[in-house]
One Martini backbone bead per residue (centre of mass of N, CA, C, O) as a GRO file, in nm:
protein
  449
    1MET     BB    1   0.094   0.037   0.026
    2PRO     BB    2   0.095   0.354  -0.016
    3VAL     BB    3   0.221   0.643   0.094
    4VAL     BB    4   0.073   0.903   0.270
    5SER     BB    5   0.157   1.231   0.167
    6LYS     BB    6   0.268   1.566   0.268
    7PRO     BB    7   0.328   1.882   0.269
    8LEU     BB    8   0.514   2.149   0.374
    9SER     BB    9   0.563   2.418   0.520
   10VAL     BB   10   0.787   2.662   0.547
   11ILE     BB   11   0.838   2.638   0.854
   12GLN     BB   12   0.878   2.330   0.841
   13GLN     BB   13   1.125   2.334   0.658
   14THR     BB   14   1.299   2.484   0.861
   15MET     BB   15   1.278   2.273   1.089
   16TRP     BB   16   1.396   2.041   0.930
   17LEU     BB   17   1.673   2.165   0.878
   18GLU     BB   18   1.752   2.215   1.172
   19HIS     BB   19   1.738   1.915   1.250
   20ARG     BB   20   1.956   1.813   1.050
   21LEU     BB   21   2.189   1.996   1.171
   22ALA     BB   22   2.058   1.935   1.490
   23PRO     BB   23   1.944   1.642   1.618
   24ALA     BB   24   2.035   1.689   1.940
   25SER     BB   25   1.843   1.915   1.967
   26ALA     BB   26   1.599   2.119   2.186
   27ALA     BB   27   1.520   2.409   2.066
   28TYR     BB   28   1.218   2.295   1.934
   29ASN     BB   29   1.100   2.239   2.213
   30LEU     BB   30   0.776   2.222   2.353
   31VAL     BB   31   0.636   2.345   2.675
   32LEU     BB   32   0.374   2.274   2.932
   33ALA     BB   33   0.393   2.254   3.263
   34ILE     BB   34   0.188   2.041   3.476
   35ARG     BB   35   0.080   2.074   3.797
   36ILE     BB   36  -0.043   1.829   4.011
   37ARG     BB   37  -0.265   1.893   4.319
   38SER     BB   38  -0.421   1.607   4.290
   39PRO     BB   39  -0.597   1.358   4.239
   40TYR     BB   40  -0.519   1.092   3.999
   41ASP     BB   41  -0.568   0.922   3.676
   42VAL     BB   42  -0.374   0.741   3.477
   43ALA     BB   43  -0.575   0.613   3.277
   44ALA     BB   44  -0.708   0.886   3.198
   45LEU     BB   45  -0.447   1.010   3.087
   46GLU     BB   46  -0.398   0.803   2.866
   47ARG     BB   47  -0.662   0.864   2.714
   48ALA     BB   48  -0.606   1.164   2.664
   49VAL     BB   49  -0.357   1.134   2.486
   50GLU     BB   50  -0.503   0.973   2.264
   51ALA     BB   51  -0.722   1.186   2.200
   52VAL     BB   52  -0.528   1.409   2.106
   53GLY     BB   53  -0.390   1.247   1.880
   54ALA     BB   54  -0.655   1.196   1.722
   55ARG     BB   55  -0.743   1.502   1.673
   56HIS     BB   56  -0.432   1.573   1.594
   57GLU     BB   57  -0.245   1.516   1.324
   58LEU     BB   58   0.050   1.624   1.397
   59LEU     BB   59   0.058   1.425   1.659
   60ARG     BB   60   0.041   1.174   1.418
   61THR     BB   61   0.320   1.255   1.271
   62ARG     BB   62   0.551   1.193   1.027
   63PHE     BB   63   0.891   1.298   0.937
   64VAL     BB   64   1.003   1.258   0.603
   65GLU     BB   65   1.200   1.129   0.336
   66LEU     BB   66   1.086   1.166  -0.010
   67ASP     BB   67   1.252   1.193  -0.282
   68GLY     BB   68   1.420   1.440  -0.136
   69GLU     BB   69   1.156   1.513   0.048
   70PRO     BB   70   0.981   1.659   0.282
   71ARG     BB   71   0.724   1.483   0.476
   72ARG     BB   72   0.395   1.406   0.563
   73VAL     BB   73   0.289   1.119   0.781
   74PRO     BB   74   0.005   1.007   0.870
   75ALA     BB   75  -0.153   0.842   1.123
   76GLY     BB   76  -0.426   0.651   1.224
   77GLU     BB   77  -0.282   0.651   1.501
   78PRO     BB   78  -0.159   0.717   1.783
   79LEU     BB   79   0.183   0.763   1.894
   80ALA     BB   80   0.128   0.856   2.175
   81ARG     BB   81   0.225   0.779   2.512
   82LEU     BB   82   0.221   0.754   2.832
   83GLU     BB   83   0.501   0.852   3.038
   84VAL     BB   84   0.604   0.695   3.332
   85GLN     BB   85   0.766   0.855   3.623
   86ASP     BB   86   0.942   0.811   3.909
   87VAL     BB   87   0.992   1.066   4.161
   88THR     BB   88   1.156   1.308   4.333
   89ALA     BB   89   1.175   1.614   4.460
   90ALA     BB   90   1.486   1.645   4.411
   91GLY     BB   91   1.452   1.525   4.093
   92LEU     BB   92   1.241   1.687   3.927
   93ARG     BB   93   1.384   1.902   3.753
   94ALA     BB   94   1.581   1.712   3.611
   95ALA     BB   95   1.362   1.531   3.484
   96ALA     BB   96   1.217   1.750   3.324
   97ARG     BB   97   1.455   1.844   3.153
   98ALA     BB   98   1.522   1.569   3.027
   99TYR     BB   99   1.251   1.531   2.882
  100VAL     BB  100   1.248   1.792   2.713
  101ASP     BB  101   1.557   1.748   2.590
  102ARG     BB  102   1.471   1.524   2.423
  103PRO     BB  103   1.510   1.421   2.128
  104PHE     BB  104   1.376   1.395   1.815
  105ASP     BB  105   1.232   1.154   1.596
  106LEU     BB  106   1.054   1.248   1.328
  107ALA     BB  107   0.999   0.958   1.208
  108GLU     BB  108   0.824   0.902   1.498
  109GLY     BB  109   0.762   1.196   1.576
  110ALA     BB  110   0.636   1.524   1.759
  111PHE     BB  111   0.512   1.367   2.025
  112ARG     BB  112   0.490   1.388   2.391
  113VAL     BB  113   0.408   1.232   2.723
  114GLY     BB  114   0.470   1.305   3.059
  115LEU     BB  115   0.484   1.148   3.399
  116LEU     BB  116   0.567   1.285   3.706
  117ARG     BB  117   0.575   1.087   3.997
  118LEU     BB  118   0.532   1.155   4.350
  119ALA     BB  119   0.214   1.123   4.405
  120PRO     BB  120  -0.127   1.075   4.415
  121ASP     BB  121  -0.127   1.427   4.447
  122ASP     BB  122   0.158   1.443   4.270
  123ALA     BB  123   0.243   1.598   3.953
  124VAL     BB  124   0.389   1.600   3.611
  125LEU     BB  125   0.288   1.732   3.307
  126LEU     BB  126   0.454   1.659   2.972
  127PRO     BB  127   0.394   1.830   2.693
  128VAL     BB  128   0.572   1.753   2.388
  129ALA     BB  129   0.672   1.957   2.105
  130HIS     BB  130   0.759   2.012   1.800
  131HIS     BB  131   0.766   2.290   1.598
  132ILE     BB  132   0.664   2.130   1.340
  133ALA     BB  133   0.370   2.076   1.511
  134GLY     BB  134   0.392   2.370   1.657
  135ASP     BB  135   0.294   2.620   1.896
  136PHE     BB  136   0.201   2.810   2.148
  137ALA     BB  137  -0.104   2.802   2.094
  138SER     BB  138  -0.113   2.494   2.053
  139HIS     BB  139  -0.027   2.419   2.342
  140TRP     BB  140  -0.287   2.516   2.472
  141LEU     BB  141  -0.466   2.318   2.325
  142ILE     BB  142  -0.337   2.066   2.440
  143VAL     BB  143  -0.392   2.122   2.736
  144ARG     BB  144  -0.693   2.154   2.718
  145ASP     BB  145  -0.749   1.869   2.592
  146LEU     BB  146  -0.628   1.699   2.811
  147LEU     BB  147  -0.816   1.803   3.043
  148ALA     BB  148  -1.085   1.750   2.900
  149ALA     BB  149  -1.045   1.444   2.851
  150TYR     BB  150  -1.013   1.371   3.145
  151GLY     BB  151  -1.303   1.484   3.237
  152GLN     BB  152  -1.484   1.362   2.969
  153GLY     BB  153  -1.341   1.133   2.760
  154ARG     BB  154  -1.367   1.352   2.522
  155LEU     BB  155  -1.365   1.488   2.181
  156PRO     BB  156  -1.405   1.684   1.938
  157GLU     BB  157  -1.407   1.748   1.631
  158PRO     BB  158  -1.236   1.891   1.404
  159SER     BB  159  -1.268   2.198   1.205
  160GLY     BB  160  -0.976   2.139   1.089
  161ASP     BB  161  -0.663   2.166   0.898
  162TYR     BB  162  -0.334   2.199   0.786
  163ASP     BB  163  -0.391   2.186   0.482
  164LEU     BB  164  -0.522   2.463   0.456
  165PHE     BB  165  -0.264   2.622   0.508
  166VAL     BB  166  -0.075   2.507   0.292
  167ASP     BB  167  -0.253   2.578   0.050
  168GLU     BB  168  -0.275   2.885   0.104
  169GLU     BB  169   0.023   2.949   0.098
  170ALA     BB  170   0.072   2.862  -0.195
  171ARG     BB  171  -0.131   3.059  -0.318
  172VAL     BB  172  -0.002   3.322  -0.220
  173VAL     BB  173   0.280   3.290  -0.346
  174ALA     BB  174   0.143   3.268  -0.653
  175SER     BB  175   0.034   3.548  -0.625
  176ALA     BB  176  -0.010   3.885  -0.644
  177VAL     BB  177  -0.006   3.928  -0.342
  178GLY     BB  178   0.263   3.783  -0.297
  179ALA     BB  179   0.435   3.968  -0.473
  180ARG     BB  180   0.387   4.223  -0.302
  181SER     BB  181   0.498   4.109  -0.038
  182ARG     BB  182   0.778   4.041  -0.134
  183ALA     BB  183   0.850   4.331  -0.210
  184TYR     BB  184   0.820   4.447   0.069
  185TRP     BB  185   1.035   4.270   0.215
  186ALA     BB  186   1.273   4.330   0.027
  187GLU     BB  187   1.281   4.633   0.096
  188ARG     BB  188   1.324   4.606   0.404
  189ILE     BB  189   1.613   4.427   0.370
  190GLU     BB  190   1.773   4.603   0.200
  191GLY     BB  191   2.107   4.629   0.316
  192ALA     BB  192   2.059   4.440   0.555
  193SER     BB  193   2.138   4.299   0.880
  194ALA     BB  194   2.197   4.118   1.143
  195ALA     BB  195   2.186   4.141   1.460
  196GLU     BB  196   2.444   4.180   1.716
  197LEU     BB  197   2.611   4.065   1.996
  198PRO     BB  198   2.846   4.067   2.212
  199ALA     BB  199   3.049   3.798   2.269
  200ASP     BB  200   3.224   3.558   2.469
  201ARG     BB  201   3.239   3.389   2.198
  202PRO     BB  202   3.296   3.245   1.926
  203ARG     BB  203   3.151   3.157   1.642
  204PRO     BB  204   3.051   2.884   1.520
  205ALA     BB  205   3.025   2.733   1.219
  206LEU     BB  206   2.811   2.541   1.377
  207SER     BB  207   2.527   2.521   1.525
  208ARG     BB  208   2.397   2.344   1.818
  209HIS     BB  209   2.150   2.449   1.970
  210VAL     BB  210   2.235   2.564   2.261
  211GLY     BB  211   2.098   2.644   2.597
  212ALA     BB  212   1.940   2.905   2.794
  213THR     BB  213   1.774   3.066   3.088
  214ARG     BB  214   1.641   3.392   3.167
  215LYS     BB  215   1.443   3.550   3.440
  216VAL     BB  216   1.240   3.848   3.458
  217ARG     BB  217   1.071   4.117   3.610
  218LEU     BB  218   0.908   4.379   3.544
  219ALA     BB  219   0.870   4.650   3.687
  220ALA     BB  220   0.576   4.746   3.819
  221ASP     BB  221   0.582   5.056   3.757
  222VAL     BB  222   0.645   5.019   3.456
  223ALA     BB  223   0.407   4.838   3.375
  224GLU     BB  224   0.189   5.053   3.456
  225ARG     BB  225   0.301   5.282   3.246
  226LEU     BB  226   0.303   5.153   2.961
  227PRO     BB  227   0.015   5.192   2.838
  228GLY     BB  228   0.020   5.504   2.845
  229ALA     BB  229   0.276   5.544   2.675
  230ALA     BB  230   0.171   5.398   2.425
  231GLU     BB  231  -0.079   5.573   2.371
  232ALA     BB  232   0.080   5.842   2.337
  233ALA     BB  233   0.248   5.708   2.083
  234GLY     BB  234   0.050   5.514   1.907
  235VAL     BB  235   0.095   5.226   2.047
  236THR     BB  236   0.180   4.936   2.156
  237PRO     BB  237   0.335   4.783   2.410
  238PHE     BB  238   0.509   4.604   2.227
  239ALA     BB  239   0.630   4.828   2.051
  240TYR     BB  240   0.768   4.966   2.285
  241LEU     BB  241   0.953   4.723   2.359
  242LEU     BB  242   1.082   4.687   2.080
  243GLY     BB  243   1.209   4.968   2.044
  244THR     BB  244   1.380   4.947   2.303
  245PHE     BB  245   1.541   4.704   2.220
  246ALA     BB  246   1.674   4.835   1.973
  247ALA     BB  247   1.820   5.053   2.137
  248LEU     BB  248   1.998   4.856   2.294
  249VAL     BB  249   2.135   4.720   2.055
  250ARG     BB  250   2.270   4.976   1.955
  251ARG     BB  251   2.448   5.016   2.208
  252TYR     BB  252   2.594   4.741   2.193
  253SER     BB  253   2.683   4.744   1.871
  254GLY     BB  254   2.693   5.038   1.707
  255ARG     BB  255   2.459   5.012   1.514
  256ASP     BB  256   2.227   5.179   1.266
  257ASP     BB  257   2.160   4.898   1.094
  258PHE     BB  258   1.902   4.649   1.149
  259LEU     BB  259   1.782   4.318   1.232
  260ILE     BB  260   1.475   4.193   1.373
  261GLY     BB  261   1.283   3.954   1.512
  262CYS     BB  262   0.910   3.879   1.468
  263PRO     BB  263   0.705   3.660   1.572
  264ALA     BB  264   0.415   3.568   1.382
  265THR     BB  265   0.095   3.511   1.322
  266ASN     BB  266  -0.082   3.293   1.052
  267ARG     BB  267  -0.361   3.243   1.186
  268MET     BB  268  -0.635   3.207   0.967
  269GLY     BB  269  -0.938   3.164   1.056
  270ARG     BB  270  -1.180   2.955   1.191
  271GLU     BB  271  -1.072   2.673   1.087
  272LEU     BB  272  -0.784   2.717   1.269
  273ARG     BB  273  -0.845   2.758   1.576
  274GLU     BB  274  -0.831   2.419   1.647
  275VAL     BB  275  -0.538   2.392   1.533
  276VAL     BB  276  -0.255   2.204   1.529
  277GLY     BB  277   0.038   2.410   1.458
  278ALA     BB  278   0.255   2.593   1.238
  279PHE     BB  279   0.186   2.953   1.300
  280VAL     BB  280   0.470   3.098   1.181
  281ASN     BB  281   0.615   3.434   1.110
  282PRO     BB  282   0.928   3.555   1.078
  283VAL     BB  283   0.970   3.892   1.101
  284PRO     BB  284   1.123   4.181   0.990
  285ILE     BB  285   1.290   4.439   1.180
  286ARG     BB  286   1.387   4.767   1.119
  287ALA     BB  287   1.674   4.944   1.240
  288ARG     BB  288   1.720   5.303   1.277
  289PHE     BB  289   2.003   5.527   1.339
  290THR     BB  290   2.099   5.821   1.509
  291PRO     BB  291   2.234   6.049   1.722
  292ALA     BB  292   1.910   6.170   1.750
  293THR     BB  293   1.763   5.932   1.842
  294THR     BB  294   1.475   5.840   1.994
  295PHE     BB  295   1.261   5.651   2.154
  296ARG     BB  296   1.018   5.738   1.990
  297ASP     BB  297   1.130   5.674   1.715
  298ALA     BB  298   1.170   5.366   1.763
  299ILE     BB  299   0.875   5.305   1.846
  300VAL     BB  300   0.721   5.412   1.598
  301SER     BB  301   0.865   5.232   1.395
  302ALA     BB  302   0.778   4.963   1.513
  303GLY     BB  303   0.472   5.010   1.489
  304ALA     BB  304   0.461   5.054   1.180
  305GLN     BB  305   0.582   4.775   1.103
  306ILE     BB  306   0.370   4.597   1.231
  307ARG     BB  307   0.126   4.702   1.075
  308ALA     BB  308   0.239   4.649   0.789
  309GLY     BB  309   0.321   4.348   0.826
  310MET     BB  310   0.027   4.231   0.869
  311LEU     BB  311  -0.046   4.268   0.557
  312HIS     BB  312   0.213   4.038   0.497
  313VAL     BB  313   0.202   3.765   0.680
  314ARG     BB  314   0.130   3.537   0.459
  315TYR     BB  315   0.415   3.573   0.377
  316PRO     BB  316   0.692   3.379   0.382
  317CYS     BB  317   1.005   3.474   0.512
  318GLY     BB  318   1.164   3.204   0.441
  319LEU     BB  319   1.191   3.307   0.123
  320LEU     BB  320   1.404   3.492   0.207
  321GLY     BB  321   1.697   3.551   0.107
  322GLY     BB  322   2.057   3.420   0.048
  323GLY     BB  323   2.129   3.238   0.336
  324ALA     BB  324   2.138   3.445   0.529
  325PRO     BB  325   2.044   3.551   0.817
  326LEU     BB  326   1.802   3.775   0.912
  327PHE     BB  327   1.833   3.675   1.224
  328ARG     BB  328   1.959   3.658   1.586
  329LEU     BB  329   1.725   3.833   1.696
  330ALA     BB  330   1.432   3.817   1.920
  331VAL     BB  331   1.079   3.926   1.959
  332LEU     BB  332   0.803   3.839   2.185
  333LEU     BB  333   0.457   3.800   2.255
  334VAL     BB  334   0.290   3.660   2.551
  335ALA     BB  335  -0.051   3.600   2.629
  336MET     BB  336  -0.129   3.436   2.912
  337ASP     BB  337  -0.430   3.575   2.976
  338ARG     BB  338  -0.564   3.458   2.676
  339ARG     BB  339  -0.595   3.167   2.772
  340GLU     BB  340  -0.719   2.825   2.729
  341PRO     BB  341  -0.643   2.787   3.010
  342ASN     BB  342  -0.616   3.011   3.293
  343ILE     BB  343  -0.294   2.971   3.382
  344PRO     BB  344  -0.079   3.088   3.581
  345ASN     BB  345   0.220   3.211   3.592
  346ALA     BB  346   0.538   3.189   3.677
  347ALA     BB  347   0.740   3.369   3.840
  348ALA     BB  348   1.019   3.508   3.885
  349GLY     BB  349   1.180   3.261   4.089
  350GLU     BB  350   0.955   3.054   4.040
  351ASP     BB  351   0.841   2.724   4.006
  352THR     BB  352   0.525   2.785   4.073
  353GLY     BB  353   0.212   2.858   4.026
  354PRO     BB  354  -0.098   2.906   4.061
  355THR     BB  355  -0.390   2.753   4.129
  356VAL     BB  356  -0.640   2.558   3.948
  357GLU     BB  357  -0.951   2.459   3.825
  358TYR     BB  358  -0.938   2.170   3.589
  359GLY     BB  359  -1.079   1.888   3.476
  360GLY     BB  360  -1.075   1.777   3.788
  361LEU     BB  361  -0.821   1.954   3.860
  362THR     BB  362  -0.528   2.064   4.024
  363VAL     BB  363  -0.347   2.334   3.873
  364ALA     BB  364  -0.015   2.426   3.742
  365LEU     BB  365   0.253   2.612   3.647
  366MET     BB  366   0.568   2.504   3.543
  367ASP     BB  367   0.903   2.598   3.534
  368VAL     BB  368   1.018   2.492   3.207
  369PRO     BB  369   1.252   2.523   3.005
  370SER     BB  370   1.264   2.625   2.651
  371GLN     BB  371   1.381   2.708   2.346
  372GLU     BB  372   1.699   2.681   2.338
  373GLY     BB  373   1.914   2.808   2.082
  374GLN     BB  374   1.786   2.917   1.817
  375LEU     BB  375   1.933   3.179   1.889
  376ASP     BB  376   2.115   3.398   2.035
  377LEU     BB  377   1.835   3.571   2.102
  378VAL     BB  378   1.526   3.529   2.292
  379VAL     BB  379   1.258   3.749   2.368
  380ARG     BB  380   1.006   3.680   2.606
  381LEU     BB  381   0.693   3.840   2.659
  382GLU     BB  382   0.514   3.775   2.953
  383GLN     BB  383   0.171   3.827   2.983
  384SER     BB  384  -0.007   3.914   3.285
  385ASP     BB  385  -0.173   3.993   3.568
  386ALA     BB  386   0.115   4.011   3.726
  387GLY     BB  387   0.274   4.086   3.449
  388ILE     BB  388   0.613   4.112   3.311
  389ASP     BB  389   0.813   3.879   3.155
  390ILE     BB  390   1.165   3.828   3.097
  391VAL     BB  391   1.262   3.594   2.849
  392CYS     BB  392   1.593   3.452   2.806
  393ALA     BB  393   1.693   3.283   2.518
  394TYR     BB  394   2.015   3.128   2.470
  395ASP     BB  395   2.338   3.088   2.346
  396SER     BB  396   2.586   2.906   2.522
  397ASP     BB  397   2.824   2.932   2.309
  398LEU     BB  398   2.825   3.263   2.342
  399PHE     BB  399   2.698   3.289   2.641
  400ASP     BB  400   2.673   3.402   2.952
  401ALA     BB  401   2.470   3.446   3.212
  402ALA     BB  402   2.581   3.726   3.301
  403THR     BB  403   2.531   3.868   3.031
  404ILE     BB  404   2.220   3.832   3.027
  405ASP     BB  405   2.163   3.969   3.294
  406ARG     BB  406   2.274   4.244   3.205
  407PHE     BB  407   2.086   4.285   2.968
  408ALA     BB  408   1.820   4.275   3.130
  409GLU     BB  409   1.890   4.517   3.307
  410HIS     BB  410   1.919   4.719   3.073
  411TYR     BB  411   1.634   4.687   2.969
  412GLN     BB  412   1.494   4.790   3.213
  413ARG     BB  413   1.629   5.071   3.202
  414PHE     BB  414   1.518   5.149   2.918
  415VAL     BB  415   1.218   5.128   2.977
  416ARG     BB  416   1.215   5.339   3.195
  417ALA     BB  417   1.324   5.569   3.020
  418ALA     BB  418   1.095   5.559   2.801
  419VAL     BB  419   0.848   5.617   3.001
  420THR     BB  420   0.968   5.882   3.120
  421ASP     BB  421   1.142   5.974   2.832
  422PRO     BB  422   1.080   5.947   2.498
  423ASP     BB  423   1.271   6.213   2.411
  424ALA     BB  424   1.515   6.072   2.456
  425VAL     BB  425   1.832   6.003   2.375
  426VAL     BB  426   1.976   5.707   2.323
  427ALA     BB  427   2.285   5.792   2.343
  428ASP     BB  428   2.225   5.922   2.651
  429ALA     BB  429   2.161   5.676   2.793
  430ASP     BB  430   2.182   5.493   3.076
  431LEU     BB  431   2.322   5.178   3.165
  432THR     BB  432   2.435   5.254   3.443
  433GLY     BB  433   2.447   5.219   3.765
  434ASP     BB  434   2.583   5.290   4.058
  435ASP     BB  435   2.673   5.000   4.131
  436GLU     BB  436   2.807   4.922   3.859
  437LEU     BB  437   3.003   5.160   3.842
  438ALA     BB  438   3.154   5.103   4.106
  439ALA     BB  439   3.254   4.821   4.026
  440LEU     BB  440   3.415   4.908   3.776
  441LEU     BB  441   3.602   5.113   3.919
  442ALA     BB  442   3.719   4.905   4.123
  443LEU     BB  443   3.846   4.735   3.867
  444GLY     BB  444   3.937   4.949   3.643
  445GLY     BB  445   3.713   4.997   3.453
  446VAL     BB  446   3.573   5.058   3.122
  447TRP     BB  447   3.281   5.218   3.000
  448ASN     BB  448   3.159   5.218   2.642
  449ALA     BB  449   2.835   5.232   2.588
   0.00000   0.00000   0.00000
């Protein structure tokens, strides 16, 4: 019987290539770790995992090469089964990291679910998917469906499938609309190159895509003032943070013209609302500076590019460029408080967030880092009712943790400066506080930022 195979989307082709270049990397593994704080039924969880795999095609799909081309090969039955492991409280975090970091063999599937069992009323559920099969919004769908299937024993039929997206993407690329969008993006990137930060070590010839994560919470008073400052500037809070990030990169790099990545969703239409898949288009944001550029200038530029870019977001930016990476730094916003189920995020420095009741269980989000080493640095701005967390996932072949901590501190300082006086000149903004300056002077150091 011939194998039934399907084409990949452009972002999936990118994920396929990245996996082939670094098959031992876990950089594209996504997870939302769920801490269960009530009695649970392992058999019901096993059935829930199978129900989710049955509902979402990409979670029961193998990714293989056929006739020299990567293809999707859906299986008729779920591929993933609940993997149960007994752990101790002392070994919990290490076990969770090890499970998340285990590389996928995409020819065997891109989804797995682990259960780290501590006690009959204490466990961690770890649904892990490779980025080729999902994105952040998809992972919330997975968690929702897992908990719903656990509580209800069944799931509704899907309203659409990923084929709709792949077909529409191909149609857009071949259309006059696609030609105009390609021309727009080509003009945006012409003559520009990817921003880079000064690294602690030379860049290896081939990235291993290995990394780590540092997480801090944006100061509460700054987060409170951000919406008002953004409204006054005529932009969204994310554009405000993006423009400020670009200003900081300019100070670090000394470059006046560069590209930053901004992963955007291209999940369009009601038919795709309930579909698990890779609906991400990493779009380039161009930053230009002069000695007189103010924070407001950088912020307004970022906002204008985001608005214009969304008109062309259906054209896959993975088709742009001539082989060199479009960007090595990226910023994205994750609205944690707009997802269902609304499980509060764990704050910076905390292991587990507040508990909620859902699907017959008491659950909380456990902070288990993932997606580390995709680029030099990816800053994920996680917005929730509790505030904004700055999550920095970085390439540990290039940077030390202390370097990223310092960058995050400087970012905090720049955001504060931007909301306090948006008309301040970026080149004049202070990077160092009194404590850091005193430490540098004590060491005889000279700060040239």
